C-alpha atoms as one frame of an Amber mdcrd trajectory, in Angstrom:
protein
 -24.283  -1.482  16.509 -20.905  -0.696  18.014 -19.088   2.629  18.242 -15.384
   2.548  17.376 -12.689   5.127  18.164  -9.132   4.829  16.847  -6.036   6.210
  18.545  -2.247   5.928  18.330  -1.585   7.379  14.901   0.966  10.019  14.068
   4.200  10.729  12.248   7.062   8.252  12.187  10.237   7.772  10.173  10.595
   4.903   7.738  11.623   1.776   9.602   9.878   2.879  12.769   6.854   1.489
  14.558   3.399   2.577  15.635   0.657   0.821  17.554  -2.914   1.691  16.669
  -5.739   1.024  19.098  -9.468   0.926  18.493 -11.776   1.077  21.488 -15.334
  -0.170  21.111 -18.480   0.567  23.046 -21.077  -1.958  24.106 -21.162  -5.146
  26.135 -20.931  -7.617  23.258 -17.490  -6.777  21.887 -16.508 -10.436  21.733
 -19.359 -11.078  19.296 -17.689  -8.970  16.591 -15.018  -9.801  14.112 -12.676
  -6.837  13.689 -10.640  -5.406  10.877  -8.304  -2.612   9.890  -8.495  -0.783
   6.578  -6.593   2.153   5.148  -7.026   4.781   2.489  -4.134   6.693   0.965
  -4.603   9.999  -0.890  -6.075   9.407  -4.325  -6.565   5.698  -3.711  -9.466
   3.459  -2.741  -9.879   2.125   0.759  -8.099  -1.208   1.085  -8.156  -4.106
   3.489  -5.181  -4.355   5.855  -5.881  -6.977   8.523  -8.704  -8.848  10.226
  -9.199 -10.979  13.310 -11.958 -13.392  14.252 -14.268 -13.015  17.237 -12.051
 -14.849  19.715  -8.748 -14.066  18.045  -8.032 -17.537  16.736  -7.859 -16.530
  13.092  -6.146 -13.576  11.426  -5.627 -12.373   7.888  -3.408  -9.718   6.297
  -2.992  -8.093   2.957   0.244  -9.157   1.271   1.911  -5.761   1.547   1.911
  -5.833   5.371   2.546  -9.516   6.090   5.494  -9.949   8.410   5.377  -6.296
   9.459   1.914  -5.732  10.949   0.162  -7.718  13.670  -3.517  -7.502  14.560
  -4.651  -8.540  18.018  -7.610  -8.045  20.319  -8.302  -7.848  24.020 -11.961
  -8.617  24.553 -11.743  -7.749  28.251 -10.737  -4.208  27.251 -13.046  -3.972
  24.231 -10.027  -3.038  22.137  -8.414  -4.169  18.902  -4.811  -3.293  18.063
  -2.657  -2.993  14.992   1.063  -3.183  15.711   2.923  -1.737  12.736   6.657
  -2.373  12.452   9.188  -1.584   9.734   6.936   1.136   8.418   7.374   2.362
   4.863   6.333   5.649   3.242   3.742   3.727   1.231   2.021   2.834   4.504
   0.986   6.476   4.810  -2.813   6.575   4.923  -5.847   7.144   7.054  -6.440
   3.937   8.988  -9.923   2.760   9.945 -11.062   0.018  12.266 -14.274  -1.856
  11.609 -16.542  -4.376  13.306 -18.894  -6.937  11.856 -20.464 -10.346  12.165
 -17.642 -11.982  10.185 -14.062 -11.120   9.287 -15.089  -9.809   5.882 -18.539
  -8.381   6.520 -18.257  -5.063   8.339 -21.161  -2.885   9.409 -19.593  -0.369
  11.794 -16.599   1.871  11.177 -14.398   4.206  13.157 -13.721   7.771  12.087
 -10.186   7.021  10.902  -6.762   8.110  12.111  -3.794   9.470  10.165  -0.543
   7.542   9.895   2.294   9.335   8.116   5.630   7.672   7.402   8.453   9.952
   6.287  11.364   8.922   4.073
């Protein structure tokens, strides 16, 4: 198992940017695929972005394509989510996750709030 801790959330105006980070424990970080999910008030948790174990493959939900970028630095045991051109509908608690594949996650962070004002 891997322990995940998100950081970098906060309040930003529409059109602004935030960069989320997720630091992982353990010595086998590169063995995990990583993903970002979010959950808005009153809505189900949804997939946002994912990246393969060595970073060669990424995937995004349609609503964030062209605005968000997922990346990873295996030397730092960290995955990032760069969020540009933020919209109020991006407001949610964001979670990072780790798993054996890009769509099979076993370990989750505690979540971090992102709020985008109009």
